[in-house]
C-alpha positions in Angstrom: -192.4 138.2 35.2 -191.1 134.7 34.2 -191.9 133.4 31.0 -190.9 129.7 30.0 -191.2 128.1 26.7 -190.9 124.4 26.6 -191.8 121.4 24.6 -190.3 117.8 24.2 -191.1 117.5 20.7 -188.9 119.2 18.2 -189.9 121.6 15.5 -192.7 123.3 17.4 -191.2 126.8 16.9 -189.7 127.1 20.6 -186.6 128.9 19.3 -188.7 131.2 17.1 -191.0 132.3 20.0 -188.3 132.9 22.4 -186.4 134.9 20.0 -189.4 137.2 19.4 -190.4 137.7 22.9 -186.9 138.1 23.9 -186.3 141.1 21.6 -189.6 142.3 21.8 -189.3 142.6 26.0 -185.8 143.9 25.9 -186.8 146.8 23.2 -189.6 147.5 25.7 -186.7 148.1 28.3 -187.6 144.9 30.3 -184.5 143.1 31.6 -184.3 139.6 29.8 -182.5 136.5 30.5 -182.9 134.1 27.6 -181.5 130.5 28.2 -180.7 128.2 25.2 -180.2 124.9 26.9 -180.6 123.0 23.6 -177.5 121.4 22.6 -177.9 122.9 19.1 -177.6 126.3 20.2 -179.8 127.9 17.7 -180.9 130.7 20.1 -177.5 131.7 20.5 -176.8 131.8 16.6 -179.9 133.6 16.2 -179.1 136.1 19.0 -175.1 136.6 18.6 -173.1 137.8 15.8 -170.8 134.9 14.6 -167.7 137.0 15.9 -169.5 137.3 19.3 -170.5 133.8 20.2 -169.8 132.8 23.9 -166.9 130.3 24.2 -168.7 127.4 26.3 -172.3 126.3 26.2 -174.0 127.0 29.6 -175.7 123.8 29.5 -172.3 122.1 29.7 -171.2 124.2 32.6 -174.3 123.7 34.5 -173.6 119.8 34.3 -170.5 120.0 35.4 -171.8 122.5 38.2 -169.7 125.3 37.0 -170.3 128.8 37.2 -172.8 130.3 34.4 -172.4 134.1 33.4 -175.0 135.8 31.3 -173.6 136.9 28.0 -174.8 140.4 27.0 -176.5 140.8 23.7 -178.3 144.0 23.9 -178.4 146.4 27.1 -181.5 144.7 28.4 -181.0 141.4 26.8 -178.7 138.5 28.2 -178.1 135.1 27.1 -177.2 131.8 29.1 -175.7 129.8 26.4 
């Protein structure tokens, strides 16, 4: 299953919806890959502890055509940041 949440308008709750769905599916044992491509990185901040934040944004690495690796948040939940 693939779930995508997108909108060009800000303030519509995209990050909140993705955060909730990601944890819900992960707790059910489904493998989840959440991609935080927003330059503000609010999903990353919500999912990761301050000490465990990835070093560099995935959106920057993708733009530069460099490899992107999922960052483990939970045993079933990984994050592209």
